[in-house]
Jmol script that loads the backbone (N, CA, C; Angstrom):
load data "model"
ATOM      1  N   MET A   1     -34.203   3.964   8.305  1.00  0.00           N
ATOM      2  CA  MET A   1     -33.050   3.997   9.197  1.00  0.00           C
ATOM      3  C   MET A   1     -32.230   5.262   8.929  1.00  0.00           C
ATOM      4  N   LYS A   2     -31.791   5.880   9.979  1.00  0.00           N
ATOM      5  CA  LYS A   2     -31.036   7.122   9.880  1.00  0.00           C
ATOM      6  C   LYS A   2     -29.626   6.869   9.333  1.00  0.00           C
ATOM      7  N   LYS A   3     -29.138   7.797   8.512  1.00  0.00           N
ATOM      8  CA  LYS A   3     -27.792   7.697   7.935  1.00  0.00           C
ATOM      9  C   LYS A   3     -26.866   8.687   8.627  1.00  0.00           C
ATOM     10  N   ILE A   4     -25.595   8.316   8.724  1.00  0.00           N
ATOM     11  CA  ILE A   4     -24.577   9.210   9.264  1.00  0.00           C
ATOM     12  C   ILE A   4     -23.472   9.374   8.218  1.00  0.00           C
ATOM     13  N   LYS A   5     -22.695  10.438   8.359  1.00  0.00           N
ATOM     14  CA  LYS A   5     -21.585  10.697   7.439  1.00  0.00           C
ATOM     15  C   LYS A   5     -20.272  10.379   8.130  1.00  0.00           C
ATOM     16  N   ILE A   6     -19.423   9.635   7.420  1.00  0.00           N
ATOM     17  CA  ILE A   6     -18.080   9.346   7.920  1.00  0.00           C
ATOM     18  C   ILE A   6     -17.095   9.578   6.777  1.00  0.00           C
ATOM     19  N   LYS A   7     -15.812   9.546   7.095  1.00  0.00           N
ATOM     20  CA  LYS A   7     -14.781   9.636   6.069  1.00  0.00           C
ATOM     21  C   LYS A   7     -13.981   8.345   6.096  1.00  0.00           C
ATOM     22  N   VAL A   8     -13.872   7.702   4.935  1.00  0.00           N
ATOM     23  CA  VAL A   8     -13.080   6.482   4.809  1.00  0.00           C
ATOM     24  C   VAL A   8     -11.977   6.755   3.796  1.00  0.00           C
ATOM     25  N   ASN A   9     -10.744   6.730   4.259  1.00  0.00           N
ATOM     26  CA  ASN A   9      -9.583   7.029   3.407  1.00  0.00           C
ATOM     27  C   ASN A   9      -9.777   8.341   2.644  1.00  0.00           C
ATOM     28  N   GLY A  10     -10.289   9.341   3.337  1.00  0.00           N
ATOM     29  CA  GLY A  10     -10.434  10.671   2.763  1.00  0.00           C
ATOM     30  C   GLY A  10     -11.701  10.915   1.963  1.00  0.00           C
ATOM     31  N   LYS A  11     -12.522   9.882   1.752  1.00  0.00           N
ATOM     32  CA  LYS A  11     -13.764  10.031   0.973  1.00  0.00           C
ATOM     33  C   LYS A  11     -14.970   9.968   1.906  1.00  0.00           C
ATOM     34  N   ILE A  12     -15.906  10.896   1.698  1.00  0.00           N
ATOM     35  CA  ILE A  12     -17.131  10.926   2.504  1.00  0.00           C
ATOM     36  C   ILE A  12     -18.015   9.741   2.106  1.00  0.00           C
ATOM     37  N   LYS A  13     -18.558   9.089   3.113  1.00  0.00           N
ATOM     38  CA  LYS A  13     -19.419   7.933   2.883  1.00  0.00           C
ATOM     39  C   LYS A  13     -20.618   8.061   3.808  1.00  0.00           C
ATOM     40  N   ARG A  14     -21.784   7.651   3.340  1.00  0.00           N
ATOM     41  CA  ARG A  14     -22.988   7.637   4.177  1.00  0.00           C
ATOM     42  C   ARG A  14     -23.290   6.190   4.513  1.00  0.00           C
ATOM     43  N   ILE A  15     -23.473   5.934   5.801  1.00  0.00           N
ATOM     44  CA  ILE A  15     -23.768   4.576   6.258  1.00  0.00           C
ATOM     45  C   ILE A  15     -24.920   4.624   7.269  1.00  0.00           C
ATOM     46  N   SER A  16     -25.489   3.464   7.551  1.00  0.00           N
ATOM     47  CA  SER A  16     -26.560   3.374   8.547  1.00  0.00           C
ATOM     48  C   SER A  16     -26.017   3.701   9.931  1.00  0.00           C
ATOM     49  N   GLU A  17     -26.860   4.295  10.738  1.00  0.00           N
ATOM     50  CA  GLU A  17     -26.475   4.813  12.049  1.00  0.00           C
ATOM     51  C   GLU A  17     -25.839   3.779  12.989  1.00  0.00           C
ATOM     52  N   ASN A  18     -26.323   2.567  13.012  1.00  0.00           N
ATOM     53  CA  ASN A  18     -25.818   1.577  13.977  1.00  0.00           C
ATOM     54  C   ASN A  18     -24.790   0.615  13.385  1.00  0.00           C
ATOM     55  N   THR A  19     -24.027   1.070  12.406  1.00  0.00           N
ATOM     56  CA  THR A  19     -23.031   0.222  11.756  1.00  0.00           C
ATOM     57  C   THR A  19     -21.823   0.024  12.670  1.00  0.00           C
ATOM     58  N   ARG A  20     -21.353  -1.199  12.723  1.00  0.00           N
ATOM     59  CA  ARG A  20     -20.135  -1.509  13.473  1.00  0.00           C
ATOM     60  C   ARG A  20     -18.961  -1.526  12.497  1.00  0.00           C
ATOM     61  N   LEU A  21     -17.774  -1.333  13.032  1.00  0.00           N
ATOM     62  CA  LEU A  21     -16.573  -1.289  12.190  1.00  0.00           C
ATOM     63  C   LEU A  21     -16.399  -2.590  11.410  1.00  0.00           C
ATOM     64  N   SER A  22     -16.694  -3.720  12.027  1.00  0.00           N
ATOM     65  CA  SER A  22     -16.575  -5.014  11.339  1.00  0.00           C
ATOM     66  C   SER A  22     -17.523  -5.083  10.140  1.00  0.00           C
ATOM     67  N   ASP A  23     -18.731  -4.524  10.266  1.00  0.00           N
ATOM     68  CA  ASP A  23     -19.709  -4.523   9.163  1.00  0.00           C
ATOM     69  C   ASP A  23     -19.217  -3.661   8.007  1.00  0.00           C
ATOM     70  N   LEU A  24     -18.622  -2.520   8.338  1.00  0.00           N
ATOM     71  CA  LEU A  24     -18.097  -1.631   7.305  1.00  0.00           C
ATOM     72  C   LEU A  24     -16.996  -2.329   6.511  1.00  0.00           C
ATOM     73  N   ILE A  25     -16.073  -2.980   7.203  1.00  0.00           N
ATOM     74  CA  ILE A  25     -14.954  -3.672   6.548  1.00  0.00           C
ATOM     75  C   ILE A  25     -15.495  -4.758   5.614  1.00  0.00           C
ATOM     76  N   LYS A  26     -16.482  -5.513   6.085  1.00  0.00           N
ATOM     77  CA  LYS A  26     -17.099  -6.556   5.245  1.00  0.00           C
ATOM     78  C   LYS A  26     -17.755  -5.949   4.015  1.00  0.00           C
ATOM     79  N   SER A  27     -18.482  -4.845   4.187  1.00  0.00           N
ATOM     80  CA  SER A  27     -19.196  -4.232   3.062  1.00  0.00           C
ATOM     81  C   SER A  27     -18.233  -3.673   2.014  1.00  0.00           C
ATOM     82  N   LEU A  28     -17.026  -3.290   2.451  1.00  0.00           N
ATOM     83  CA  LEU A  28     -16.024  -2.775   1.517  1.00  0.00           C
ATOM     84  C   LEU A  28     -15.206  -3.902   0.877  1.00  0.00           C
ATOM     85  N   LYS A  29     -15.495  -5.151   1.288  1.00  0.00           N
ATOM     86  CA  LYS A  29     -14.811  -6.345   0.771  1.00  0.00           C
ATOM     87  C   LYS A  29     -13.296  -6.252   0.939  1.00  0.00           C
ATOM     88  N   ILE A  30     -12.892  -5.876   2.139  1.00  0.00           N
ATOM     89  CA  ILE A  30     -11.473  -5.721   2.446  1.00  0.00           C
ATOM     90  C   ILE A  30     -10.996  -6.952   3.213  1.00  0.00           C
ATOM     91  N   PRO A  31      -9.892  -7.574   2.754  1.00  0.00           N
ATOM     92  CA  PRO A  31      -9.356  -8.738   3.479  1.00  0.00           C
ATOM     93  C   PRO A  31      -8.735  -8.287   4.801  1.00  0.00           C
ATOM     94  N   ILE A  32      -9.388  -8.608   5.889  1.00  0.00           N
ATOM     95  CA  ILE A  32      -9.033  -8.103   7.213  1.00  0.00           C
ATOM     96  C   ILE A  32      -7.600  -8.431   7.628  1.00  0.00           C
ATOM     97  N   LYS A  33      -7.066  -9.551   7.162  1.00  0.00           N
ATOM     98  CA  LYS A  33      -5.714  -9.957   7.563  1.00  0.00           C
ATOM     99  C   LYS A  33      -4.621  -9.106   6.929  1.00  0.00           C
ATOM    100  N   LYS A  34      -4.956  -8.363   5.890  1.00  0.00           N
ATOM    101  CA  LYS A  34      -3.944  -7.606   5.156  1.00  0.00           C
ATOM    102  C   LYS A  34      -4.044  -6.098   5.345  1.00  0.00           C
ATOM    103  N   VAL A  35      -4.741  -5.670   6.393  1.00  0.00           N
ATOM    104  CA  VAL A  35      -4.907  -4.232   6.607  1.00  0.00           C
ATOM    105  C   VAL A  35      -4.711  -3.846   8.076  1.00  0.00           C
ATOM    106  N   ALA A  36      -4.433  -2.568   8.272  1.00  0.00           N
ATOM    107  CA  ALA A  36      -4.472  -1.960   9.607  1.00  0.00           C
ATOM    108  C   ALA A  36      -5.603  -0.939   9.555  1.00  0.00           C
ATOM    109  N   ILE A  37      -6.360  -0.826  10.634  1.00  0.00           N
ATOM    110  CA  ILE A  37      -7.521   0.065  10.656  1.00  0.00           C
ATOM    111  C   ILE A  37      -7.329   1.117  11.743  1.00  0.00           C
ATOM    112  N   GLU A  38      -7.494   2.356  11.322  1.00  0.00           N
ATOM    113  CA  GLU A  38      -7.335   3.481  12.240  1.00  0.00           C
ATOM    114  C   GLU A  38      -8.666   4.227  12.311  1.00  0.00           C
ATOM    115  N   LEU A  39      -9.123   4.468  13.531  1.00  0.00           N
ATOM    116  CA  LEU A  39     -10.361   5.207  13.755  1.00  0.00           C
ATOM    117  C   LEU A  39     -10.010   6.458  14.534  1.00  0.00           C
ATOM    118  N   ASN A  40     -10.237   7.614  13.901  1.00  0.00           N
ATOM    119  CA  ASN A  40      -9.919   8.900  14.532  1.00  0.00           C
ATOM    120  C   ASN A  40      -8.485   8.923  15.079  1.00  0.00           C
ATOM    121  N   GLN A  41      -7.559   8.509  14.249  1.00  0.00           N
ATOM    122  CA  GLN A  41      -6.114   8.514  14.515  1.00  0.00           C
ATOM    123  C   GLN A  41      -5.685   7.546  15.612  1.00  0.00           C
ATOM    124  N   GLU A  42      -6.491   6.522  15.856  1.00  0.00           N
ATOM    125  CA  GLU A  42      -6.143   5.501  16.845  1.00  0.00           C
ATOM    126  C   GLU A  42      -6.277   4.128  16.199  1.00  0.00           C
ATOM    127  N   ILE A  43      -5.206   3.339  16.236  1.00  0.00           N
ATOM    128  CA  ILE A  43      -5.250   2.007  15.625  1.00  0.00           C
ATOM    129  C   ILE A  43      -6.169   1.113  16.449  1.00  0.00           C
ATOM    130  N   ILE A  44      -7.038   0.396  15.751  1.00  0.00           N
ATOM    131  CA  ILE A  44      -8.026  -0.463  16.409  1.00  0.00           C
ATOM    132  C   ILE A  44      -7.563  -1.917  16.339  1.00  0.00           C
ATOM    133  N   ASP A  45      -7.605  -2.599  17.476  1.00  0.00           N
ATOM    134  CA  ASP A  45      -7.285  -4.025  17.542  1.00  0.00           C
ATOM    135  C   ASP A  45      -8.352  -4.774  16.746  1.00  0.00           C
ATOM    136  N   LYS A  46      -7.919  -5.634  15.825  1.00  0.00           N
ATOM    137  CA  LYS A  46      -8.865  -6.354  14.959  1.00  0.00           C
ATOM    138  C   LYS A  46      -9.838  -7.220  15.752  1.00  0.00           C
ATOM    139  N   LYS A  47      -9.435  -7.664  16.926  1.00  0.00           N
ATOM    140  CA  LYS A  47     -10.320  -8.495  17.762  1.00  0.00           C
ATOM    141  C   LYS A  47     -11.492  -7.679  18.300  1.00  0.00           C
ATOM    142  N   LYS A  48     -11.376  -6.360  18.284  1.00  0.00           N
ATOM    143  CA  LYS A  48     -12.410  -5.498  18.850  1.00  0.00           C
ATOM    144  C   LYS A  48     -13.324  -4.857  17.807  1.00  0.00           C
ATOM    145  N   LEU A  49     -13.144  -5.188  16.530  1.00  0.00           N
ATOM    146  CA  LEU A  49     -13.913  -4.540  15.462  1.00  0.00           C
ATOM    147  C   LEU A  49     -15.425  -4.694  15.636  1.00  0.00           C
ATOM    148  N   LYS A  50     -15.860  -5.846  16.132  1.00  0.00           N
ATOM    149  CA  LYS A  50     -17.301  -6.087  16.308  1.00  0.00           C
ATOM    150  C   LYS A  50     -17.892  -5.230  17.421  1.00  0.00           C
ATOM    151  N   ASN A  51     -17.044  -4.752  18.319  1.00  0.00           N
ATOM    152  CA  ASN A  51     -17.511  -3.965  19.463  1.00  0.00           C
ATOM    153  C   ASN A  51     -17.522  -2.466  19.192  1.00  0.00           C
ATOM    154  N   VAL A  52     -16.924  -2.045  18.074  1.00  0.00           N
ATOM    155  CA  VAL A  52     -16.787  -0.609  17.805  1.00  0.00           C
ATOM    156  C   VAL A  52     -17.927  -0.134  16.906  1.00  0.00           C
ATOM    157  N   LYS A  53     -18.776   0.734  17.467  1.00  0.00           N
ATOM    158  CA  LYS A  53     -19.873   1.311  16.697  1.00  0.00           C
ATOM    159  C   LYS A  53     -19.379   2.623  16.081  1.00  0.00           C
ATOM    160  N   ILE A  54     -19.620   2.795  14.803  1.00  0.00           N
ATOM    161  CA  ILE A  54     -19.168   3.995  14.096  1.00  0.00           C
ATOM    162  C   ILE A  54     -20.110   5.155  14.414  1.00  0.00           C
ATOM    163  N   GLN A  55     -19.529   6.309  14.676  1.00  0.00           N
ATOM    164  CA  GLN A  55     -20.288   7.508  15.028  1.00  0.00           C
ATOM    165  C   GLN A  55     -20.257   8.523  13.888  1.00  0.00           C
ATOM    166  N   ASN A  56     -21.221   9.403  13.848  1.00  0.00           N
ATOM    167  CA  ASN A  56     -21.260  10.470  12.849  1.00  0.00           C
ATOM    168  C   ASN A  56     -19.970  11.292  12.924  1.00  0.00           C
ATOM    169  N   GLY A  57     -19.337  11.518  11.782  1.00  0.00           N
ATOM    170  CA  GLY A  57     -18.131  12.338  11.720  1.00  0.00           C
ATOM    171  C   GLY A  57     -16.833  11.577  11.935  1.00  0.00           C
ATOM    172  N   ASP A  58     -16.912  10.267  12.195  1.00  0.00           N
ATOM    173  CA  ASP A  58     -15.685   9.488  12.393  1.00  0.00           C
ATOM    174  C   ASP A  58     -14.823   9.498  11.141  1.00  0.00           C
ATOM    175  N   LYS A  59     -13.510   9.425  11.353  1.00  0.00           N
ATOM    176  CA  LYS A  59     -12.543   9.344  10.254  1.00  0.00           C
ATOM    177  C   LYS A  59     -11.851   7.991  10.356  1.00  0.00           C
ATOM    178  N   ILE A  60     -11.985   7.224   9.295  1.00  0.00           N
ATOM    179  CA  ILE A  60     -11.429   5.873   9.276  1.00  0.00           C
ATOM    180  C   ILE A  60     -10.385   5.792   8.167  1.00  0.00           C
ATOM    181  N   GLU A  61      -9.229   5.283   8.512  1.00  0.00           N
ATOM    182  CA  GLU A  61      -8.165   5.057   7.533  1.00  0.00           C
ATOM    183  C   GLU A  61      -7.900   3.569   7.509  1.00  0.00           C
ATOM    184  N   ILE A  62      -7.894   2.990   6.304  1.00  0.00           N
ATOM    185  CA  ILE A  62      -7.615   1.571   6.148  1.00  0.00           C
ATOM    186  C   ILE A  62      -6.349   1.462   5.305  1.00  0.00           C
ATOM    187  N   VAL A  63      -5.299   0.911   5.922  1.00  0.00           N
ATOM    188  CA  VAL A  63      -4.001   0.827   5.270  1.00  0.00           C
ATOM    189  C   VAL A  63      -3.728  -0.614   4.900  1.00  0.00           C
ATOM    190  N   HIS A  64      -3.437  -0.834   3.617  1.00  0.00           N
ATOM    191  CA  HIS A  64      -3.134  -2.185   3.122  1.00  0.00           C
ATOM    192  C   HIS A  64      -1.650  -2.477   3.287  1.00  0.00           C
ATOM    193  N   PHE A  65      -1.341  -3.690   3.723  1.00  0.00           N
ATOM    194  CA  PHE A  65       0.060  -4.132   3.789  1.00  0.00           C
ATOM    195  C   PHE A  65       0.437  -4.677   2.429  1.00  0.00           C
ATOM    196  N   ILE A  66       1.596  -4.287   1.957  1.00  0.00           N
ATOM    197  CA  ILE A  66       2.069  -4.759   0.662  1.00  0.00           C
ATOM    198  C   ILE A  66       3.414  -5.436   0.873  1.00  0.00           C
ATOM    199  N   GLY A  67       3.497  -6.693   0.447  1.00  0.00           N
ATOM    200  CA  GLY A  67       4.757  -7.434   0.589  1.00  0.00           C
ATOM    201  C   GLY A  67       5.732  -7.030  -0.499  1.00  0.00           C
ATOM    202  N   GLY A  68       6.960  -7.340  -0.275  1.00  0.00           N
ATOM    203  CA  GLY A  68       7.986  -7.018  -1.268  1.00  0.00           C
ATOM    204  C   GLY A  68       9.347  -7.110  -0.642  1.00  0.00           C
ATOM    205  N   GLY A  69      10.331  -6.764  -1.441  1.00  0.00           N
ATOM    206  CA  GLY A  69      11.669  -6.865  -0.879  1.00  0.00           C
ATOM    207  C   GLY A  69      12.619  -5.904  -1.489  1.00  0.00           C
TER     208      GLY A  69
END
end "model"
wireframe off; spacefill off
backbone 0.3
color backbone group
């Protein structure tokens, strides 16, 4: 299977060509309810993660929400 290069939070990562955003989040073991996901500077609706196929060169930022007061 062909690999593509993407950037996740500033780090280069190689993933399989037909990876969906939901698969990437699962593989990184990130709790989906506690993050915001940005793909190429556009916030992605969590309901649409399964529909978004990652492309070569994509830049993904995953921001964790931190509670406090």
